[in-house]
Each structure stands twice: as C-alpha cells, then as structure tokens.
N, CA, C and O atoms as CSV, one atom per row, in Angstrom:
chain,resi,resn,atom,element,x,y,z
A,1,MET,N,N,-77.658,-97.759,62.552
A,1,MET,CA,C,-77.374,-98.429,63.798
A,1,MET,C,C,-75.922,-98.895,63.777
A,1,MET,O,O,-75.364,-99.170,62.714
A,2,TYR,N,N,-75.329,-98.980,64.936
A,2,TYR,CA,C,-73.956,-99.466,65.051
A,2,TYR,C,C,-73.739,-100.097,66.420
A,2,TYR,O,O,-74.511,-99.878,67.354
A,3,THR,N,N,-72.680,-100.879,66.516
A,3,THR,CA,C,-72.248,-101.440,67.788
A,3,THR,C,C,-70.975,-100.717,68.186
A,3,THR,O,O,-70.064,-100.551,67.375
A,4,TYR,N,N,-70.920,-100.289,69.431
A,4,TYR,CA,C,-69.731,-99.606,69.949
A,4,TYR,C,C,-69.095,-100.484,71.011
A,4,TYR,O,O,-69.766,-100.918,71.948
A,5,ILE,N,N,-67.800,-100.747,70.867
A,5,ILE,CA,C,-67.043,-101.482,71.876
A,5,ILE,C,C,-65.907,-100.572,72.322
A,5,ILE,O,O,-64.988,-100.307,71.546
A,6,PRO,N,N,-65.958,-100.083,73.574
A,6,PRO,CA,C,-64.899,-99.185,74.035
A,6,PRO,C,C,-63.569,-99.917,74.208
A,6,PRO,O,O,-63.525,-101.138,74.363
A,7,ALA,N,N,-62.501,-99.146,74.177
A,7,ALA,CA,C,-61.164,-99.711,74.370
A,7,ALA,C,C,-61.104,-100.432,75.711
A,7,ALA,O,O,-61.694,-99.991,76.697
A,8,LYS,N,N,-60.383,-101.546,75.730
A,8,LYS,CA,C,-60.233,-102.325,76.965
A,8,LYS,C,C,-59.041,-101.849,77.785
A,8,LYS,O,O,-58.953,-102.112,78.984
A,9,GLU,N,N,-58.123,-101.141,77.122
A,9,GLU,CA,C,-56.952,-100.585,77.788
A,9,GLU,C,C,-56.852,-99.109,77.452
A,9,GLU,O,O,-57.206,-98.678,76.355
A,10,GLU,N,N,-56.361,-98.341,78.419
A,10,GLU,CA,C,-56.158,-96.928,78.148
A,10,GLU,C,C,-54.865,-96.740,77.374
A,10,GLU,O,O,-53.914,-97.509,77.511
A,11,SER,N,N,-54.860,-95.716,76.575
A,11,SER,CA,C,-53.696,-95.363,75.776
A,11,SER,C,C,-53.117,-94.070,76.316
A,11,SER,O,O,-53.850,-93.239,76.853
A,12,SER,N,N,-51.803,-93.889,76.180
A,12,SER,CA,C,-51.191,-92.651,76.649
A,12,SER,C,C,-51.582,-91.483,75.745
A,12,SER,O,O,-51.580,-90.331,76.179
A,13,ALA,N,N,-51.911,-91.776,74.509
A,13,ALA,CA,C,-52.369,-90.760,73.560
A,13,ALA,C,C,-53.890,-90.822,73.484
A,13,ALA,O,O,-54.533,-91.501,74.284
A,14,LYS,N,N,-54.452,-90.115,72.526
A,14,LYS,CA,C,-55.894,-90.205,72.312
A,14,LYS,C,C,-56.247,-91.607,71.846
A,14,LYS,O,O,-55.471,-92.248,71.137
A,15,THR,N,N,-57.413,-92.077,72.244
A,15,THR,CA,C,-57.845,-93.429,71.898
A,15,THR,C,C,-58.078,-93.545,70.396
A,15,THR,O,O,-58.894,-92.813,69.838
A,16,PRO,N,N,-57.358,-94.472,69.729
A,16,PRO,CA,C,-57.606,-94.674,68.295
A,16,PRO,C,C,-58.952,-95.364,68.081
A,16,PRO,O,O,-59.429,-96.114,68.932
A,17,VAL,N,N,-59.544,-95.090,66.931
A,17,VAL,CA,C,-60.867,-95.621,66.604
A,17,VAL,C,C,-60.775,-96.475,65.352
A,17,VAL,O,O,-60.087,-96.122,64.394
A,18,LEU,N,N,-61.471,-97.598,65.369
A,18,LEU,CA,C,-61.591,-98.464,64.207
A,18,LEU,C,C,-63.056,-98.495,63.795
A,18,LEU,O,O,-63.926,-98.816,64.605
A,19,VAL,N,N,-63.333,-98.159,62.530
A,19,VAL,CA,C,-64.695,-98.183,61.998
A,19,VAL,C,C,-64.795,-99.369,61.045
A,19,VAL,O,O,-64.025,-99.470,60.090
A,20,LEU,N,N,-65.747,-100.269,61.305
A,20,LEU,CA,C,-65.916,-101.479,60.499
A,20,LEU,C,C,-67.268,-101.466,59.793
A,20,LEU,O,O,-68.265,-100.988,60.334
A,21,MET,N,N,-67.281,-101.999,58.582
A,21,MET,CA,C,-68.520,-102.109,57.809
A,21,MET,C,C,-68.598,-103.526,57.244
A,21,MET,O,O,-67.716,-103.957,56.501
A,22,HIS,N,N,-69.645,-104.234,57.598
A,22,HIS,CA,C,-69.813,-105.625,57.173
A,22,HIS,C,C,-70.124,-105.713,55.684
A,22,HIS,O,O,-70.402,-104.708,55.031
A,23,GLY,N,N,-70.073,-106.913,55.171
A,23,GLY,CA,C,-70.393,-107.162,53.771
A,23,GLY,C,C,-71.876,-107.423,53.561
A,23,GLY,O,O,-72.675,-107.327,54.492
A,24,VAL,N,N,-72.229,-107.748,52.340
A,24,VAL,CA,C,-73.619,-108.004,51.953
A,24,VAL,C,C,-74.150,-109.219,52.701
A,24,VAL,O,O,-73.534,-110.284,52.695
A,25,GLY,N,N,-75.308,-109.043,53.350
A,25,GLY,CA,C,-75.965,-110.163,54.014
A,25,GLY,C,C,-75.490,-110.442,55.420
A,25,GLY,O,O,-75.829,-111.487,55.976
A,26,SER,N,N,-74.721,-109.558,56.017
A,26,SER,CA,C,-74.240,-109.750,57.379
A,26,SER,C,C,-74.845,-108.663,58.259
A,26,SER,O,O,-75.861,-108.067,57.902
A,27,ASN,N,N,-74.221,-108.403,59.410
A,27,ASN,CA,C,-74.688,-107.328,60.281
A,27,ASN,C,C,-73.534,-106.779,61.107
A,27,ASN,O,O,-72.409,-107.270,61.022
A,28,GLU,N,N,-73.820,-105.767,61.900
A,28,GLU,CA,C,-72.773,-105.073,62.654
A,28,GLU,C,C,-72.096,-105.941,63.702
A,28,GLU,O,O,-70.981,-105.639,64.129
A,29,GLN,N,N,-72.757,-107.015,64.122
A,29,GLN,CA,C,-72.161,-107.911,65.120
A,29,GLN,C,C,-71.046,-108.776,64.525
A,29,GLN,O,O,-70.159,-109.243,65.239
A,30,ASP,N,N,-71.108,-108.978,63.212
A,30,ASP,CA,C,-70.187,-109.875,62.520
A,30,ASP,C,C,-68.721,-109.530,62.758
A,30,ASP,O,O,-67.906,-110.423,62.987
A,31,LEU,N,N,-68.379,-108.248,62.708
A,31,LEU,CA,C,-66.979,-107.837,62.797
A,31,LEU,C,C,-66.612,-107.163,64.116
A,31,LEU,O,O,-65.430,-106.929,64.372
A,32,ALA,N,N,-67.588,-106.848,64.953
A,32,ALA,CA,C,-67.331,-106.065,66.164
A,32,ALA,C,C,-66.298,-106.715,67.078
A,32,ALA,O,O,-65.316,-106.072,67.450
A,33,GLU,N,N,-66.497,-107.952,67.439
A,33,GLU,CA,C,-65.555,-108.626,68.343
A,33,GLU,C,C,-64.192,-108.832,67.685
A,33,GLU,O,O,-63.155,-108.733,68.340
A,34,PHE,N,N,-64.207,-109.119,66.389
A,34,PHE,CA,C,-62.938,-109.236,65.656
A,34,PHE,C,C,-62.163,-107.928,65.752
A,34,PHE,O,O,-60.965,-107.929,66.038
A,35,GLY,N,N,-62.845,-106.814,65.513
A,35,GLY,CA,C,-62.186,-105.512,65.593
A,35,GLY,C,C,-61.616,-105.251,66.969
A,35,GLY,O,O,-60.493,-104.765,67.103
A,36,ALA,N,N,-62.386,-105.571,67.987
A,36,ALA,CA,C,-61.931,-105.358,69.359
A,36,ALA,C,C,-60.742,-106.256,69.704
A,36,ALA,O,O,-59.931,-105.904,70.560
A,37,SER,N,N,-60.635,-107.398,69.051
A,37,SER,CA,C,-59.528,-108.317,69.340
A,37,SER,C,C,-58.207,-107.889,68.697
A,37,SER,O,O,-57.149,-108.405,69.056
A,38,LEU,N,N,-58.264,-106.956,67.754
A,38,LEU,CA,C,-57.043,-106.539,67.065
A,38,LEU,C,C,-56.084,-105.791,67.972
A,38,LEU,O,O,-54.874,-106.010,67.914
A,39,ASP,N,N,-56.612,-104.915,68.803
A,39,ASP,CA,C,-55.775,-104.114,69.695
A,39,ASP,C,C,-56.664,-103.646,70.839
A,39,ASP,O,O,-57.685,-103.004,70.591
A,40,PRO,N,N,-56.305,-103.950,72.090
A,40,PRO,CA,C,-57.170,-103.583,73.216
A,40,PRO,C,C,-57.270,-102.075,73.442
A,40,PRO,O,O,-58.088,-101.635,74.250
A,41,ARG,N,N,-56.461,-101.274,72.752
A,41,ARG,CA,C,-56.512,-99.813,72.897
A,41,ARG,C,C,-57.510,-99.156,71.949
A,41,ARG,O,O,-57.703,-97.942,72.006
A,42,LEU,N,N,-58.148,-99.942,71.075
A,42,LEU,CA,C,-59.054,-99.390,70.068
A,42,LEU,C,C,-60.477,-99.225,70.589
A,42,LEU,O,O,-61.008,-100.109,71.261
A,43,ASP,N,N,-61.088,-98.084,70.272
A,43,ASP,CA,C,-62.533,-97.943,70.347
A,43,ASP,C,C,-63.048,-98.474,69.008
A,43,ASP,O,O,-62.555,-98.066,67.957
A,44,VAL,N,N,-64.022,-99.370,69.032
A,44,VAL,CA,C,-64.510,-99.998,67.805
A,44,VAL,C,C,-65.961,-99.598,67.548
A,44,VAL,O,O,-66.822,-99.720,68.420
A,45,TYR,N,N,-66.206,-99.122,66.338
A,45,TYR,CA,C,-67.557,-98.836,65.860
A,45,TYR,C,C,-67.805,-99.767,64.678
A,45,TYR,O,O,-67.115,-99.690,63.662
A,46,SER,N,N,-68.783,-100.636,64.816
A,46,SER,CA,C,-69.137,-101.541,63.738
A,46,SER,C,C,-70.523,-101.134,63.241
A,46,SER,O,O,-71.508,-101.229,63.973
A,47,LEU,N,N,-70.587,-100.682,61.992
A,47,LEU,CA,C,-71.808,-100.107,61.432
A,47,LEU,C,C,-72.697,-101.173,60.790
A,47,LEU,O,O,-72.207,-102.166,60.254
A,48,ARG,N,N,-74.008,-100.949,60.854
A,48,ARG,CA,C,-74.972,-101.858,60.224
A,48,ARG,C,C,-75.488,-101.233,58.923
A,48,ARG,O,O,-75.844,-100.055,58.881
A,49,GLY,N,N,-75.519,-102.040,57.878
A,49,GLY,CA,C,-76.121,-101.593,56.625
A,49,GLY,C,C,-77.594,-101.316,56.827
A,49,GLY,O,O,-78.236,-101.989,57.634
A,50,PRO,N,N,-78.155,-100.339,56.116
A,50,PRO,CA,C,-79.542,-99.942,56.356
A,50,PRO,C,C,-80.604,-100.810,55.678
A,50,PRO,O,O,-81.787,-100.691,55.998
A,51,LEU,N,N,-80.202,-101.682,54.747
A,51,LEU,CA,C,-81.195,-102.437,53.975
A,51,LEU,C,C,-81.362,-103.857,54.511
A,51,LEU,O,O,-80.411,-104.637,54.469
A,52,PRO,N,N,-82.556,-104.216,55.017
A,52,PRO,CA,C,-82.785,-105.594,55.471
A,52,PRO,C,C,-82.730,-106.559,54.283
A,52,PRO,O,O,-83.281,-106.284,53.217
A,53,MET,N,N,-82.060,-107.686,54.488
A,53,MET,CA,C,-81.929,-108.688,53.430
A,53,MET,C,C,-82.368,-110.065,53.912
A,53,MET,O,O,-82.286,-111.044,53.169
A,54,GLY,N,N,-82.828,-110.138,55.144
A,54,GLY,CA,C,-83.248,-111.389,55.745
A,54,GLY,C,C,-83.083,-111.268,57.246
A,54,GLY,O,O,-82.693,-110.212,57.744
A,55,PRO,N,N,-83.376,-112.339,57.975
A,55,PRO,CA,C,-83.197,-112.294,59.428
A,55,PRO,C,C,-81.736,-112.015,59.788
A,55,PRO,O,O,-80.839,-112.744,59.364
A,56,HIS,N,N,-81.502,-110.963,60.566
A,56,HIS,CA,C,-80.151,-110.580,61.022
A,56,HIS,C,C,-79.196,-110.368,59.854
A,56,HIS,O,O,-77.987,-110.553,59.990
A,57,SER,N,N,-79.734,-109.987,58.730
A,57,SER,CA,C,-78.962,-109.861,57.492
A,57,SER,C,C,-79.252,-108.507,56.857
A,57,SER,O,O,-80.403,-108.176,56.574
A,58,TYR,N,N,-78.181,-107.720,56.635
A,58,TYR,CA,C,-78.342,-106.362,56.109
A,58,TYR,C,C,-77.316,-106.114,55.017
A,58,TYR,O,O,-76.367,-106.878,54.840
A,59,GLY,N,N,-77.527,-105.052,54.305
A,59,GLY,CA,C,-76.578,-104.657,53.267
A,59,GLY,C,C,-76.559,-103.152,53.128
A,59,GLY,O,O,-77.457,-102.454,53.598
A,60,TRP,N,N,-75.528,-102.668,52.480
A,60,TRP,CA,C,-75.401,-101.237,52.196
A,60,TRP,C,C,-76.111,-100.907,50.885
A,60,TRP,O,O,-76.587,-99.790,50.680
A,61,PHE,N,N,-76.168,-101.905,50.004
A,61,PHE,CA,C,-76.875,-101.787,48.731
A,61,PHE,C,C,-77.111,-103.200,48.229
A,61,PHE,O,O,-76.407,-104.131,48.618
A,62,HIS,N,N,-78.098,-103.355,47.370
A,62,HIS,CA,C,-78.402,-104.680,46.824
A,62,HIS,C,C,-77.373,-105.058,45.751
A,62,HIS,O,O,-76.922,-104.220,44.970
A,63,VAL,N,N,-77.022,-106.335,45.743
A,63,VAL,CA,C,-76.073,-106.869,44.766
A,63,VAL,C,C,-76.705,-108.108,44.136
A,63,VAL,O,O,-77.208,-108.985,44.838
A,64,ASN,N,N,-76.675,-108.169,42.820
A,64,ASN,CA,C,-77.086,-109.373,42.097
A,64,ASN,C,C,-75.810,-110.053,41.606
A,64,ASN,O,O,-74.994,-109.442,40.916
A,65,PHE,N,N,-75.652,-111.298,41.964
A,65,PHE,CA,C,-74.477,-112.046,41.551
A,65,PHE,C,C,-74.817,-112.793,40.259
A,65,PHE,O,O,-75.607,-113.737,40.260
A,66,THR,N,N,-74.211,-112.356,39.173
A,66,THR,CA,C,-74.482,-112.929,37.859
A,66,THR,C,C,-73.259,-113.679,37.352
A,66,THR,O,O,-72.187,-113.613,37.953
A,67,GLU,N,N,-73.426,-114.394,36.243
A,67,GLU,CA,C,-72.291,-115.101,35.634
A,67,GLU,C,C,-71.213,-114.134,35.169
A,67,GLU,O,O,-70.038,-114.495,35.093
A,68,GLN,N,N,-71.614,-112.901,34.856
A,68,GLN,CA,C,-70.656,-111.892,34.407
A,68,GLN,C,C,-69.998,-111.161,35.575
A,68,GLN,O,O,-69.106,-110.337,35.372
A,69,GLY,N,N,-70.428,-111.455,36.771
A,69,GLY,CA,C,-69.884,-110.802,37.959
A,69,GLY,C,C,-70.974,-110.076,38.723
A,69,GLY,O,O,-72.121,-110.021,38.277
A,70,PRO,N,N,-70.617,-109.511,39.883
A,70,PRO,CA,C,-71.626,-108.828,40.696
A,70,PRO,C,C,-72.094,-107.527,40.045
A,70,PRO,O,O,-71.305,-106.785,39.459
A,71,VAL,N,N,-73.391,-107.274,40.162
A,71,VAL,CA,C,-73.995,-106.035,39.672
A,71,VAL,C,C,-74.691,-105.394,40.871
A,71,VAL,O,O,-75.612,-105.974,41.445
A,72,HIS,N,N,-74.248,-104.206,41.240
A,72,HIS,CA,C,-74.843,-103.560,42.407
A,72,HIS,C,C,-75.726,-102.391,42.000
A,72,HIS,O,O,-75.590,-101.826,40.915
A,73,ASN,N,N,-76.624,-102.052,42.894
A,73,ASN,CA,C,-77.539,-100.940,42.696
A,73,ASN,C,C,-76.756,-99.648,42.936
A,73,ASN,O,O,-76.429,-99.324,44.078
A,74,LYS,N,N,-76.454,-98.913,41.869
A,74,LYS,CA,C,-75.599,-97.725,41.965
A,74,LYS,C,C,-76.218,-96.627,42.819
A,74,LYS,O,O,-75.503,-95.932,43.542
A,75,GLU,N,N,-77.532,-96.460,42.747
A,75,GLU,CA,C,-78.182,-95.424,43.553
A,75,GLU,C,C,-78.051,-95.748,45.041
A,75,GLU,O,O,-77.726,-94.874,45.844
A,76,GLN,N,N,-78.302,-97.001,45.404
A,76,GLN,CA,C,-78.167,-97.405,46.799
A,76,GLN,C,C,-76.705,-97.314,47.244
A,76,GLN,O,O,-76.435,-96.929,48.381
A,77,ALA,N,N,-75.770,-97.657,46.376
A,77,ALA,CA,C,-74.348,-97.562,46.714
A,77,ALA,C,C,-73.959,-96.116,46.992
A,77,ALA,O,O,-73.175,-95.849,47.903
A,78,GLU,N,N,-74.494,-95.190,46.221
A,78,GLU,CA,C,-74.199,-93.773,46.438
A,78,GLU,C,C,-74.782,-93.288,47.765
A,78,GLU,O,O,-74.126,-92.543,48.493
A,79,VAL,N,N,-76.002,-93.702,48.082
A,79,VAL,CA,C,-76.603,-93.332,49.367
A,79,VAL,C,C,-75.754,-93.887,50.510
A,79,VAL,O,O,-75.518,-93.190,51.496
A,80,ALA,N,N,-75.296,-95.126,50.390
A,80,ALA,CA,C,-74.448,-95.733,51.417
A,80,ALA,C,C,-73.146,-94.953,51.557
A,80,ALA,O,O,-72.685,-94.706,52.672
A,81,ARG,N,N,-72.559,-94.571,50.447
A,81,ARG,CA,C,-71.304,-93.812,50.489
A,81,ARG,C,C,-71.515,-92.491,51.215
A,81,ARG,O,O,-70.675,-92.079,52.014
A,82,GLN,N,N,-72.628,-91.830,50.941
A,82,GLN,CA,C,-72.914,-90.557,51.611
A,82,GLN,C,C,-73.145,-90.760,53.111
A,82,GLN,O,O,-72.721,-89.932,53.918
A,83,ARG,N,N,-73.807,-91.846,53.487
A,83,ARG,CA,C,-74.004,-92.149,54.914
A,83,ARG,C,C,-72.670,-92.394,55.599
A,83,ARG,O,O,-72.446,-91.933,56.718
A,84,HIS,N,N,-71.785,-93.119,54.927
A,84,HIS,CA,C,-70.456,-93.362,55.504
A,84,HIS,C,C,-69.717,-92.045,55.690
A,84,HIS,O,O,-69.095,-91.814,56.728
A,85,ARG,N,N,-69.786,-91.196,54.696
A,85,ARG,CA,C,-69.124,-89.894,54.793
A,85,ARG,C,C,-69.685,-89.093,55.966
A,85,ARG,O,O,-68.916,-88.492,56.717
A,86,MET,N,N,-71.004,-89.070,56.141
A,86,MET,CA,C,-71.601,-88.329,57.253
A,86,MET,C,C,-71.122,-88.879,58.589
A,86,MET,O,O,-70.822,-88.117,59.508
A,87,PHE,N,N,-71.052,-90.211,58.697
A,87,PHE,CA,C,-70.580,-90.810,59.938
A,87,PHE,C,C,-69.126,-90.408,60.197
A,87,PHE,O,O,-68.769,-90.069,61.325
A,88,LEU,N,N,-68.293,-90.443,59.163
A,88,LEU,CA,C,-66.895,-90.065,59.334
A,88,LEU,C,C,-66.746,-88.591,59.693
A,88,LEU,O,O,-65.896,-88.243,60.514
A,89,PHE,N,N,-67.547,-87.729,59.102
A,89,PHE,CA,C,-67.510,-86.310,59.471
A,89,PHE,C,C,-67.945,-86.126,60.915
A,89,PHE,O,O,-67.371,-85.317,61.646
A,90,TYR,N,N,-68.962,-86.879,61.327
A,90,TYR,CA,C,-69.407,-86.834,62.715
A,90,TYR,C,C,-68.270,-87.248,63.646
A,90,TYR,O,O,-67.996,-86.575,64.639
A,91,MET,N,N,-67.611,-88.360,63.316
A,91,MET,CA,C,-66.502,-88.839,64.141
A,91,MET,C,C,-65.355,-87.828,64.150
A,91,MET,O,O,-64.742,-87.587,65.190
A,92,GLU,N,N,-65.074,-87.251,63.012
A,92,GLU,CA,C,-63.976,-86.299,62.916
A,92,GLU,C,C,-64.245,-85.071,63.778
A,92,GLU,O,O,-63.308,-84.488,64.325
A,93,SER,N,N,-65.504,-84.670,63.908
A,93,SER,CA,C,-65.829,-83.509,64.722
A,93,SER,C,C,-65.604,-83.788,66.202
A,93,SER,O,O,-65.488,-82.855,66.996
A,94,LYS,N,N,-65.542,-85.062,66.582
A,94,LYS,CA,C,-65.353,-85.429,67.977
A,94,LYS,C,C,-63.892,-85.690,68.341
A,94,LYS,O,O,-63.543,-85.673,69.522
A,95,ILE,N,N,-63.036,-85.930,67.352
A,95,ILE,CA,C,-61.655,-86.302,67.629
A,95,ILE,C,C,-60.689,-85.611,66.672
A,95,ILE,O,O,-61.077,-85.172,65.589
A,96,THR,N,N,-59.437,-85.521,67.083
A,96,THR,CA,C,-58.431,-84.837,66.261
A,96,THR,C,C,-57.151,-85.659,66.212
A,96,THR,O,O,-57.114,-86.799,66.676
A,97,GLY,N,N,-56.088,-85.061,65.639
A,97,GLY,CA,C,-54.774,-85.688,65.635
A,97,GLY,C,C,-54.654,-86.826,64.651
A,97,GLY,O,O,-55.135,-86.731,63.521
A,98,PHE,N,N,-54.017,-87.902,65.070
A,98,PHE,CA,C,-53.741,-89.039,64.199
A,98,PHE,C,C,-55.023,-89.628,63.636
A,98,PHE,O,O,-55.082,-90.017,62.470
A,99,LEU,N,N,-56.040,-89.688,64.470
A,99,LEU,CA,C,-57.311,-90.242,63.998
A,99,LEU,C,C,-57.866,-89.403,62.855
A,99,LEU,O,O,-58.440,-89.937,61.905
A,100,SER,N,N,-57.693,-88.090,62.951
A,100,SER,CA,C,-58.148,-87.231,61.872
A,100,SER,C,C,-57.484,-87.627,60.559
A,100,SER,O,O,-58.134,-87.654,59.514
A,101,PHE,N,N,-56.200,-87.931,60.612
A,101,PHE,CA,C,-55.481,-88.401,59.426
A,101,PHE,C,C,-56.109,-89.693,58.906
A,101,PHE,O,O,-56.313,-89.845,57.702
A,102,MET,N,N,-56.415,-90.623,59.813
A,102,MET,CA,C,-57.018,-91.893,59.411
A,102,MET,C,C,-58.377,-91.661,58.760
A,102,MET,O,O,-58.695,-92.284,57.747
A,103,LEU,N,N,-59.178,-90.769,59.337
A,103,LEU,CA,C,-60.502,-90.507,58.782
A,103,LEU,C,C,-60.401,-89.869,57.401
A,103,LEU,O,O,-61.201,-90.177,56.518
A,104,LYS,N,N,-59.428,-88.986,57.204
A,104,LYS,CA,C,-59.237,-88.394,55.884
A,104,LYS,C,C,-58.875,-89.475,54.867
A,104,LYS,O,O,-59.301,-89.413,53.714
A,105,SER,N,N,-58.091,-90.460,55.291
A,105,SER,CA,C,-57.749,-91.570,54.403
A,105,SER,C,C,-58.992,-92.374,54.040
A,105,SER,O,O,-59.156,-92.775,52.888
A,106,LEU,N,N,-59.858,-92.608,55.004
A,106,LEU,CA,C,-61.098,-93.336,54.735
A,106,LEU,C,C,-61.998,-92.547,53.794
A,106,LEU,O,O,-62.625,-93.117,52.902
A,107,LYS,N,N,-62.059,-91.228,53.994
A,107,LYS,CA,C,-62.872,-90.403,53.097
A,107,LYS,C,C,-62.352,-90.496,51.668
A,107,LYS,O,O,-63.137,-90.562,50.722
A,108,GLU,N,N,-61.038,-90.501,51.512
A,108,GLU,CA,C,-60.456,-90.639,50.179
A,108,GLU,C,C,-60.811,-91.998,49.587
A,108,GLU,O,O,-61.099,-92.098,48.395
A,109,PHE,N,N,-60.793,-93.050,50.416
A,109,PHE,CA,C,-61.181,-94.382,49.968
A,109,PHE,C,C,-62.611,-94.360,49.427
A,109,PHE,O,O,-62.877,-94.914,48.360
A,110,PHE,N,N,-63.540,-93.719,50.161
A,110,PHE,CA,C,-64.926,-93.674,49.720
A,110,PHE,C,C,-65.073,-92.838,48.454
A,110,PHE,O,O,-65.912,-93.143,47.607
A,111,ARG,N,N,-64.273,-91.797,48.317
A,111,ARG,CA,C,-64.306,-91.001,47.097
A,111,ARG,C,C,-63.901,-91.868,45.910
A,111,ARG,O,O,-64.536,-91.820,44.856
A,112,MET,N,N,-62.838,-92.664,46.084
A,112,MET,CA,C,-62.391,-93.563,45.014
A,112,MET,C,C,-63.431,-94.655,44.756
A,112,MET,O,O,-63.647,-95.047,43.610
A,113,GLN,N,N,-64.073,-95.145,45.817
A,113,GLN,CA,C,-65.107,-96.169,45.662
A,113,GLN,C,C,-66.235,-95.628,44.784
A,113,GLN,O,O,-66.739,-96.328,43.905
A,114,ALA,N,N,-66.623,-94.381,45.029
A,114,ALA,CA,C,-67.688,-93.783,44.223
A,114,ALA,C,C,-67.247,-93.659,42.778
A,114,ALA,O,O,-68.042,-93.894,41.868
A,115,PHE,N,N,-66.001,-93.296,42.555
A,115,PHE,CA,C,-65.470,-93.174,41.205
A,115,PHE,C,C,-65.525,-94.533,40.506
A,115,PHE,O,O,-65.956,-94.618,39.356
A,116,LEU,N,N,-65.096,-95.586,41.182
A,116,LEU,CA,C,-65.066,-96.915,40.583
A,116,LEU,C,C,-66.467,-97.454,40.318
A,116,LEU,O,O,-66.666,-98.225,39.379
A,117,CYS,N,N,-67.452,-97.052,41.145
A,117,CYS,CA,C,-68.826,-97.520,40.949
A,117,CYS,C,C,-69.425,-96.993,39.661
A,117,CYS,O,O,-70.419,-97.532,39.174
A,118,ASN,N,N,-68.841,-95.953,39.105
A,118,ASN,CA,C,-69.369,-95.383,37.860
A,118,ASN,C,C,-68.944,-96.172,36.640
A,118,ASN,O,O,-69.382,-95.860,35.533
A,119,TYR,N,N,-68.111,-97.176,36.800
A,119,TYR,CA,C,-67.679,-97.991,35.659
A,119,TYR,C,C,-68.519,-99.229,35.518
A,119,TYR,O,O,-68.293,-100.029,34.609
C-alpha cells in the first residue's frame, strides 16, 4: 500500500517523483505531507511497510533493539529490499529521463543496503 500525492504545480519538464519509506513502527502517512512540502512540483509516493506492528504501525522488517545495538530480521529485510526494487522497476517503466537516473541511484542504494545487511 502507498499514499500518492500529485504535484501541486506543473513543471516545464517531466514531473519529478519522490519515493518515501517510513521507519520501524510508523506508516505511509508519516512522511507523505512532509515530502509534498519539499517542492510543489514533486509527485510523492509514500510506501507502507507490509508488517503490522500495532495500530497504524508498520515496518519493513522486525527489529529488536538490544544493548549491543539493533538486530534486524535478515530474511524480512531481504524481502523488503526486493519489494522496493520491484516498485522502483515499476516506476521506471512509467517514466524516463532524469527520474530514471534518480531511480538507478536508489536501486544502487538498495543493493548496498543488502550488502551491509550481511554483516
């Protein structure tokens, strides 16, 4: 699930898109209005984590906060990473140009995130 907020102003170029993902225990509404407030020319997609964690509270993967630091569920993190990649590929199939460059950067970020999760 996601929240979509269309651009409030038209752009002379293709409409840039901002994709937001909330943190553990929040939801897609948390960042949507913030994203829309950054630039009125942005189309904003704020994604919801698939795992319920409480009322109006979701996550991409479970995290246990320990004295040694956070410990996350690696299998769930990998599933979340793959879902993000699918969403970005879906978005990329709909748009081109500068946004395509931005989406490739996000894909690289998720690739690095997966690499770091293995440590």
